[in-house]
C-alpha positions as CSV (number, residue, x, y, z in Angstrom):
1,X,1.2,-41.1,-12.6
2,X,0.9,-44.9,-12.6
3,X,-2.6,-46.1,-11.7
4,X,-1.7,-49.3,-9.9
5,X,1.3,-51.2,-8.6
6,X,0.7,-54.8,-7.6
7,X,3.3,-56.3,-5.2
8,X,3.3,-60.1,-4.7
9,X,4.3,-60.8,-1.1
10,X,4.8,-64.6,-0.9
11,X,7.2,-67.2,0.3
12,X,9.7,-68.9,-2.0
13,X,8.0,-71.3,-4.5
14,X,4.5,-69.8,-3.9
15,X,4.1,-69.1,-7.6
16,X,5.0,-65.4,-7.8
17,X,6.8,-65.5,-11.2
18,X,4.2,-67.7,-12.9
19,X,1.3,-65.5,-11.6
20,X,3.1,-62.4,-12.8
21,X,3.6,-63.7,-16.3
22,X,-0.1,-64.8,-16.4
23,X,-1.3,-61.4,-15.2
24,X,0.7,-59.6,-17.8
25,X,-0.7,-61.8,-20.6
26,X,-4.3,-61.3,-19.5
27,X,-3.9,-57.5,-19.0
28,X,-2.5,-57.2,-22.5
29,X,-5.6,-58.8,-23.9
30,X,-7.6,-56.1,-22.0
31,X,-5.5,-53.3,-23.5
32,X,-4.2,-52.4,-20.1
33,X,-0.5,-51.6,-20.3
34,X,1.6,-53.5,-17.8
35,X,5.1,-54.4,-17.0
36,X,7.0,-56.6,-14.5
37,X,9.5,-55.1,-12.2
38,X,11.6,-56.7,-9.4
39,X,13.3,-55.2,-6.4
40,X,16.0,-57.8,-6.9
41,X,17.1,-56.7,-10.3
42,X,19.6,-54.3,-8.7
43,X,20.5,-57.0,-6.2
44,X,21.4,-59.4,-9.0
45,X,23.7,-56.8,-10.4
46,X,25.4,-56.1,-7.1
47,X,25.7,-59.8,-6.1
48,X,27.2,-60.7,-9.5
49,X,29.8,-58.0,-8.9
50,X,30.5,-59.1,-5.3
51,X,31.2,-62.7,-6.5
52,X,33.1,-61.7,-9.7
53,X,30.6,-63.4,-11.9
54,X,29.2,-62.2,-15.2
55,X,25.7,-60.8,-14.6
56,X,23.8,-63.2,-16.8
57,X,25.6,-66.2,-15.4
58,X,24.6,-65.2,-11.9
59,X,21.0,-64.5,-12.9
60,X,20.8,-68.0,-14.5
61,X,22.0,-69.6,-11.3
62,X,19.8,-67.6,-9.1
63,X,16.6,-68.1,-11.1
64,X,16.9,-71.7,-12.1
65,X,14.9,-73.9,-9.7
66,X,17.5,-76.7,-9.9
67,X,20.4,-74.4,-8.9
68,X,19.2,-71.5,-6.8
69,X,19.2,-73.3,-3.5
70,X,22.2,-75.5,-4.1
71,X,25.7,-74.6,-2.8
72,X,28.0,-73.4,-5.6
73,X,31.8,-73.3,-5.7
74,X,31.8,-70.0,-7.6
75,X,29.9,-68.5,-4.7
76,X,32.3,-69.7,-2.0
77,X,30.2,-72.8,-1.3
78,X,26.9,-71.0,-0.6
79,X,23.7,-71.1,-2.7
80,X,22.7,-68.3,-5.0
81,X,19.8,-67.5,-2.7
82,X,22.2,-67.3,0.3
83,X,24.5,-65.0,-1.8
84,X,21.6,-62.7,-2.5
85,X,20.6,-62.5,1.1
86,X,24.2,-62.0,2.2
87,X,24.8,-59.0,-0.2
88,X,21.4,-57.5,0.5
89,X,21.4,-57.7,4.3
90,X,25.2,-57.4,5.1
91,X,26.3,-54.9,2.5
92,X,23.8,-52.9,0.5
93,X,21.1,-52.2,3.1
94,X,23.6,-51.3,5.9
95,X,25.6,-49.0,3.6
96,X,22.9,-47.6,1.3
97,X,19.7,-47.9,3.3
98,X,16.9,-50.5,3.6
99,X,14.9,-48.7,0.9
100,X,17.8,-48.7,-1.7
101,X,16.2,-51.3,-4.0
102,X,12.8,-49.6,-3.9
103,X,14.4,-46.3,-4.9
104,X,16.1,-48.1,-7.8
105,X,12.8,-49.7,-8.9
106,X,11.0,-46.4,-8.8
107,X,13.3,-45.1,-11.5
108,X,11.7,-47.7,-13.8
109,X,8.1,-46.7,-13.1
110,X,7.0,-44.5,-15.9
111,X,3.7,-44.5,-17.8
112,X,2.2,-48.0,-17.7
113,X,-1.3,-48.5,-16.2
114,X,-0.1,-51.4,-14.0
115,X,3.3,-52.5,-12.7
116,X,3.6,-56.0,-11.2
117,X,6.4,-56.6,-8.7
118,X,6.9,-60.3,-8.1
119,X,9.3,-60.1,-5.1
120,X,7.9,-57.9,-2.3
121,X,8.8,-58.8,1.2
122,X,10.4,-55.9,3.1
123,X,8.4,-53.2,4.8
124,X,10.9,-50.4,3.9
125,X,10.5,-51.1,0.2
126,X,6.7,-51.1,0.5
127,X,6.8,-47.9,2.5
128,X,8.9,-46.2,-0.2
129,X,6.3,-47.2,-2.8
130,X,3.5,-45.8,-0.6
131,X,5.4,-42.5,-0.2
132,X,6.0,-42.1,-3.9
133,X,3.9,-39.6,-5.8
134,X,4.5,-41.7,-8.9
135,X,2.0,-44.3,-7.7
136,X,-1.8,-43.8,-7.2
137,X,-2.7,-47.2,-5.7
138,X,-0.8,-50.1,-4.3
139,X,-2.2,-53.6,-4.1
140,X,-0.1,-55.8,-1.7
141,X,-1.0,-59.5,-2.2
142,X,-0.2,-61.9,0.6
143,X,0.3,-65.0,-1.6
144,X,-0.1,-68.3,0.2
145,X,0.5,-71.7,-1.3
146,X,0.7,-75.3,0.1
147,X,4.1,-76.3,1.5
148,X,5.5,-72.8,1.3
149,X,6.9,-70.7,4.1
150,X,9.4,-67.9,4.7
151,X,11.6,-70.2,6.8
152,X,15.2,-69.5,5.9
153,X,14.3,-66.4,3.9
154,X,14.9,-62.8,5.0
155,X,11.4,-61.7,3.7
156,X,8.1,-62.0,5.4
157,X,4.4,-61.0,5.0
158,X,4.0,-57.2,5.4
159,X,1.0,-55.9,7.4
160,X,-0.8,-52.6,7.8
161,X,0.5,-52.0,11.3
162,X,4.2,-51.7,10.2
163,X,3.4,-49.1,7.5
164,X,2.6,-45.4,7.7
165,X,0.4,-43.0,5.7
166,X,-1.2,-45.8,3.7
167,X,-5.0,-45.4,4.3
168,X,-5.9,-44.1,0.9
169,X,-3.3,-45.8,-1.2
170,X,-2.8,-49.3,0.1
171,X,-4.9,-52.4,-0.3
172,X,-3.8,-55.7,1.2
173,X,-5.4,-58.9,0.0
174,X,-4.7,-62.5,0.9
175,X,-4.7,-64.9,-2.1
176,X,-4.3,-68.6,-2.0
177,X,-2.5,-70.4,-4.9
178,X,-3.5,-74.0,-4.9
179,X,-0.9,-74.7,-7.6
180,X,-3.6,-76.9,-9.2
181,X,-5.5,-74.3,-11.2
182,X,-5.3,-70.6,-12.1
183,X,-8.1,-69.4,-9.8
184,X,-5.6,-67.1,-8.0
185,X,-4.9,-65.4,-11.3
186,X,-8.6,-64.9,-11.9
187,X,-9.0,-63.5,-8.4
188,X,-6.1,-61.1,-8.9
189,X,-7.4,-59.9,-12.3
190,X,-10.8,-59.2,-10.6
191,X,-9.1,-57.1,-7.9
192,X,-7.0,-55.2,-10.5
193,X,-10.0,-54.4,-12.6
194,X,-11.9,-53.3,-9.5
195,X,-9.1,-51.0,-8.3
196,X,-8.5,-49.5,-11.8
């Protein structure tokens, strides 16, 4: 059973990817095994198929800061972010369930001490993780940063009141990323060590 899953629940550009990389580097120094996982890995694959693009071409467009919010001809004139939202909310979730990407992600949770998920934002996905016997504890981080909001995004902050059966497994913590220093990484490391 995995000891801890950390889910970063923050608005676009709040520093989730950077913080994930830093946490994994620091945990490796402490001999704590860790790995990054993303709910959107399956979504990237499905969106690339939907728009008849090679997978790695689409991932490059969708993860590059200079292209992910810019309309693209190959995507019918919408941005990669809009394409992801379209496929997720209009095709995958209505047909396969709102917890589809969480179930896909759980298949990759094996024997690490800590898994860090950099793209949490839907209550159904978090509930699926809470319900899984593969996970001992879940740290849900409400990541805040200056100038960042969920406006135009299909995700939002997830709170206790929308989740069930979480009392012993779930910890929710707000963390502020100033984007000036790495204090938020230090705070998160402290929380991880405390929970482990």
